[in-house]
N, C-alpha and C positions, 0 to 999 in steps of 0.2 A: 303539818307534815312537810311543808315546803322547806327546802334548804336544810334538811336534817338527814341523819343516817337512814331514816325510813324511806327517803326518796330513792334509795338504791334497790329497794325490794322489787318494784315492778320489772325493771330490766333484768334483774337476776332471776326472777321467777320465769320470765319468758325464755331466757337463754337456757336455764336448766331444763325446762320442759322440752325445749327443742332437742336437746341432747338425749333426754330420757325417752320421750315419746316418738321422736322423729316425725312429728306432725307439726309443720310450721304454722299453719293458720290457727290451729287450736292453741298452740303455745303463745302466739302473738295476741290472740283474743283473750287469753287468760291474763297476760300482762296488761292489756288495755283495761280490763275490768278491775284489776288490782290497783292500777294507777288512778282510775276514776274514783274508786272506793276510798282511797287515801285522801284525794283532793276534796271529796265530799264529806270527809270526816265521819265515815261509816254510815252516812245517810243514804238509804237505798234509792229513794226517789231522786235525790240530787245526783247520785252516781249515774243514773241513766241520762239525766239532763246534761251532765258533763260529757259523757260519751257521745251523745247526739251532737253537741256543740263542736266536738273535735271532728266528728265525721263530716258535719256540714261545712266545716272550715276548709276541707279539701276541695269542695266545689265552689263555695262562696266565701270570700274574705273581704272584710271592710265594706260590705254592701255591694261588692262587685264579684264577677266570676274570677275564681282563682286560676288564672291562665297558666301559671307555672305548672301546677299538677295536671291540669286538663290537657295541656300541650304535650306533656310527657306521655300521658296515656294515649293520646291521639297518635303520637309518633310511634309508639309500640304497635298500635293497631295497623298503622301504615306499613311498618317494617314487616309485620307478619304477612300482610297482603302482598307486599313486594316479593317476599321469599316464596310465597305460594305460586305466584305467576312466573317467577324465574324457574321454579321446579317444573311447572306445567309446560313451559316453553322448551324444556330440556337443557337449560343453561347450567344447572347444577351438575347434571350427569356429564355434559360435555366438558365442563371445567375440571371435574374430577378426573376424567380420562386424559385430558391435556396435562394436568398436574402430575399424574402418575408417570408420564414419560419423562418428566423433568425433575420431580421430587421423588426419588426412588427409595428413600429410607425414612424411618420413623423420626430420626434425629432431624433430618431435613424438614419434615413437616412441622415439627415443633419450632424450629428456627424461623420458618416462614412466619408463624404467628408471633414469635417474639420480636422479630424485626419490624413487622407491621405495627405492633403495639408501641414500639419506640418511635416510629415515624409519625403515626397518627396521634399527636399529642395536643391537639387543639382543645379537646374537652373529654373528660373521662366517660361520660355517658355515651357520647358519639364514638369514642374509641372502643368501648366494650362491645357495642352492638355492631359496628362496622367491621372490626377485626374478626368477630365471630362469624359474620356472614361470608366473608371472603375465605377464611381459613378452614371452616368446618368441612367443606367437601374434600380438602386435602388431607386433613387429619383423620377423617372417617375412612378414606381409602387406605391410609397407612396404618390403620388400627391403633390410633392414639385415642385413648379414652376421652370422653367428653369432660370428665372431671379434670384431666390434665390440661385440656384446652382452656377450661374456665380458669384454672390456676394461672396459666400463661397470660390470659387476657387481663385478669385482675391485678397481677403483679407487674404488669407493664403500663397499665392505664394511669392510675392515680400516682404511682411513683414518678412517671414521666411528667405528668401535669404539674406536680408540686415543685419540680425543679426547672420547669420551663417558663421563662418570663412572658413568652408569646402564647398564652393559653388563658382560658377563663379562670383557672386556678391562680396562675401567676399574677394576673391583673388584680384579682381580689386580694391576694396576699401583699402585693406591693402597696396597694392602697392602705391596708391595715398598718404596714410597717411605717409608711409615711406619717400616719396619724400618731403613732407611738413615738417616733423620733422627734416630731414637732412638740409633743407634749413634754418631752424631757430635754428639749433644747439641744439635741444632738445634731450638729451640722458638719461633722468630719466627713460624712458620706451621705449620699442621697438615698432615697428609698429604693431606687433601682440598683444602685451600687451595693447597698446593704443586702438586697435580695441575692445578687450574684455572689457575694461573699458567703452567704448562707448555704448556697448550693453544695459546695464540697463538704459542709458540715452536716448535711442531711444524711447521716450514715445509714438510716434504715432504708430510705428510698434507693440509695446506691447499692446497698447490700441485697435488697429484694430484686432489683433489676439484674444484678450479677448472678444471683441465685437461679433465676430462670434459665440463663444460658448454661450455667454449671450443671443444673439438673438435666437439661437436654443433652449436652455434650458428654457428660460422664455417667449418664444412665442411673441417676440416683432416685430410687423410689422408696419413700419412707412412709410407714404407717399405712393408713387406709388406701393411699394412692397405689401401693403395690398391688393390692387386690384388684382395683379397677383396671390397671394396666394389664395384668395377667389375663383378666377376663376379656378385655378388648382384643388381645392377641389370639386367644384360643377361640372365642366365639364371634369376634367382630363387634361392631357397634350395635349392641342390642338395647333397645329402649323398652323397658317393662311397661306393660299396659295397665298395671294395677295402681299406678299413681301418675298424675299429669307431669309432663316435662315442658317447661317454658320454651317456646320457640320451635317445638317439634311438630312437623306436619304429619298427617296420617299417611300410612303406606299406600292406601288405595287411591290416592290422588293421581289422576292420569298424567303421564309424562310423554312429551313428544320425542320421537327417535331422531328428529331432524334438527335438534337444537345445536347451537354453536357456542363457543366460549363467549362471544359477544352478547348472547342472551343473558349472561350473568354479569359480565364486566360493565356494559354500558349503563344498566340501571344503577349499579353501585357507583360508577363514575358520576352519574347525574346526582345521586344522593350526596356524595362528598362535595361536589362542586356547588350544588344548591345550598348545602348547609354552611360551608365556609364562606361562600359569597354573601349569604344573608347575614352571617356574623359580622363580616366586614362592613356591610351596609348599615345594619342597625347600630353598630358601635360608632361608626363615623357620624351618623345622623344625631347621635346623642351627645357627642363631644361638644363642649362649649369652648370656643376659642380655637387655638391651633390643634389640628388633627395629627396625632401621632399613633404609631402602631400600638403602643402600650395603652394610650387613651382609648383606642378602639376596643381592645379586648377587655378593658376595665368596664366599659359601658355597653358591651354587646348583649343582645337578648338571645341567650343560648336556646331556650325552649322554642321560641318562635322560629329561630333558624333551623332547628331540627325538623319542625313541621313543614317548613318550606322545602327543605331538602327531601323530606319524605314524600311530599306531593309530587315533586319533580321526578324523583326516582320511580314512583308508582306510575306516573304518566309514561315514562320510557319503558317500564316493564310491560304495561298494557299494550304499548305500541308493538313490542316484539311478540306478545301473545296474539294480537290481531294478525300479524304477519304469519305466524305459525298456523293459525286457524283458517285464514282466508286465502293466503297466497300459497303456502307450502302444504296445506292440508295435513299437517303433522299432528293436529289435535282437533277435537270437535269443539266448535264455538260454544256449544251448550254448557260446557264445564265452567263458563265464566262465573256463574252464581256460586257453584261449589267452591271455586278458587277463592272467592271473596269470603265465603263463610268459614272455610277451613283456615284461611290466613288469619282471620280475626280470632277464631277459637284457639289457634296455636299460641296466642299471646295472653289469653285470659288467665292462665295460672300465674304468670309473672305479674299481671296487673292486680290480681287478688292479694298476692304477697306484698306488693309495693303499697297498695292501699292500706292494708293492716299496719305495715311498718310506719307509714306516714302518721297514722293515728297515734300509735304508741310513742313515736318520737315527739309529737306535739304535747302529749300528756306528760311525758318525762320532762319536757322543757318547762311545763307549768309547775312541776314538782321541784324545779331548780336543782336537779341532780348534778348537772355540770357545775353550777355555782357552789354547791356544797363541796365537791371534790376540789375545786379551785381554791376554796377557802382554807382547806387543809394545807395546801402548799403555802399560801400567803401567810398563814399564822405559824408555820413551822420555823423554829429557830435552829437552822442547820448551818454547817460549814458551807460557804459559798461555792467551794470547789465541787460539791455534790449537786449543785443546782441543775446543770444540764441533764444529768442522769435522772434526778428526781422528777424534773419536768417531763422527760421522755416517758417515764412510767405513768405519771398521773394523766398525761394527755392520752396515753394508750388506754388506760382504764376508762377515761371519760368518753372517748370515741367508741369504745367497745360497748359501754353501757347505754349511750345515747344514740348510737348508730349514725352519727354524723361527724365527719372530720371538719367540715366548714363551721359547724356550731362550736366545736372545740377550739378552732382557730380564733373565732370571735370572742370567746370567753377567756381563754388562757393566754393568748399573745399579749394583750394589754397588761395582764397580771405579771407575766414573765418580764415585760419591760419595766414595770414598777419595781419589782424586786431587784433586778439588775441595776437600775438607776440608783436605788437607795443603797445597795451594798457595794457594787463594783461595776462601773459603767463599761469596763472592758468585757464584761460577761454578757452584754446586751445581745450580740449576734449569736453566740453559742446558745443562750437561753431560748431565743426565738427559733433557732434551728431545731432544738430539742422538741419544742412544742409541735412544729410542723411534722417532724419525723414520727413522734409518738401518736399523733392524730391519725396519720396514714396507717400505722401499725394496728391501732385499735379498730379502725374502719375495716381493715383486711380480715380481722378475726370475728367481727360481729355479724351474727346471722340476721340482724335487723337493719343492716346498712343497705342503702339503696344501690350503691355501687357494687356491692357483693351480689345483690339480687339481679342486677342488670348483667353482670359478668356471667352468672348462671344462664340467664336468658340468651345472651349472645352465643354461648357455647352449646346451648341445648342440653344442659346438664341439670339433674335434680339439684335444687338449691342446697339442701342439707349435705348432699354428697360433696358439693364444692366447698362448703364451709369446713367440713371435717377433713377433707384431703389437703386443703391449703394450710390448715392450722399448723402442722409441724414445720413446714417451710417458713411460715411467717414467724414462728417462735424462734427458730434458729437464726433467722436474719435479725430479729430483735435482740437476741442474746449477743450477737456480734456487734450490733450497733451500740448496745449498752456499754460494752468495753470501750468503744470509741468515745462515747460521751464522758466516761470516767476519765480517760486519758486527756481529753480536751479540757475538762474542768480543772484538772490538777496541773497540767502543763501549759495550757493556753496555745498549744501547737496544733493547728489544723492538719498540717502535713504529717506530723507524727501520728496523730490519731487515725488519719486516713490510711497511713501505711500499715498500722496494726490491723485495721479492718480488712485491708487487702490480703495481708498475710493469713489471717484467720479464714478468709474465704478460700484461699488457695489450699490451706491445710484441710479444710472441710472437703474440697473437691478431691483431693488425693486419698484421704482416709476413707471416705464413703463412696467414692466413685468406682465405676467398673469399666474395664477395658472391653468387656464383651457386651453385645447388644442384649436387650431384654429378651428377644426371641431365642438367642443362644442359651441364656440362663434358664429360660423356661424349658427348652428342649432337654438340657442336662438334668433338670429336676424330674421331668417326666420319665427320662431313661432310667433314672435311679429307682 
């Protein structure tokens, strides 16, 4: 069943079930069973053995603890606990009140999240969770739905990371490009220079980033997002109790009335400083020879850095909690245990989904779903001018099916390089750009993507709500990017293709945009 059309069945089953049943864990579990069943060639006993091996691999890999997955889980637990103690200390309430005096519109609240997403481009995991923690009190006060915040987070994190050379993504991609260029004897430009030339060709990342600001400024609510926004305006941020929401604390958690903005800001500052500092340290320590900023980010240990930053952030949050309990008497010290428990419990829904997603991604990898899709491209006899467009679509389908953009990079970038080198070496960079763009697009749409899951967690949104509300915006951005890749393939002009993408974005803004605010639109509808 490996590397055949049947390898597409498990991800398709999981994704279709998510849409039909709206039960994420059940859907992922069904996909896991289907994948293991195919790998076992319909042997029931072997099916369970394969599933157990995949589950065990999340904890233990190659005879050692799998620190990558364990560190991410630990960081999520740390982040939930930090959030709980910030809330108990009154930091979230104080920050919300402070922000209300300065951010007085829903547009402003959305722009705060968008700008933070652009600025925090070191790593997509860190971006998703940090931006969510900072922005959520502001968007909640301005009645911006959690689904909208999740969209803002998701559509600024990966798109920024994939075009930034100083990021964990950029370092990984530059390393891959260097290998591809060396394999084909390309010496007209370096790996770094090639990456920088690719940036303006990454039409999906640029369109997705622009779309976030257009949606905020022009009040464009499409599909399910309109329902979520209208509900947020009329009812406020209501978190249903019938299904768990990642990152959401219980309402009965005590909160100090003597909290200050510093009770929120300083733990987050410690979290950011600790994470970035550790990324620089681990990266520099692993570099052999001359230490450069790109070498640092290529070799940095992101997950260890996240845990270090989380521990530092928690230490600062607990310091402020002790100050509130002992010095200011704003809260009872006995709530320490409750804060720990509720902080951990708030992150369990995200961890469950992430755990299931890791298992199905591992099994899909064993089925060689990505290799099968890549083989379709490699064996196709097509006009070379269609290559960027086709690679964009295939990378999108691959990332959507496998739930991993990095895995799609690793499989498709070398293949794209081989095709371009054999057919027309001038198509090398456009082909690589199309793969990067398509992988981010597919990752945005996939309910089994870890970045999609963590964006939901950072925003405190139901995972499926985020997937369904983001989908229309991602598809529109992808359609605009597709036009750009067609023009790039046929003309070879990056500026020309970029100009058309910009024109289409402007046209979209004016055709679908509204000059009135969402509140005014809703009032008019209610009056009628």
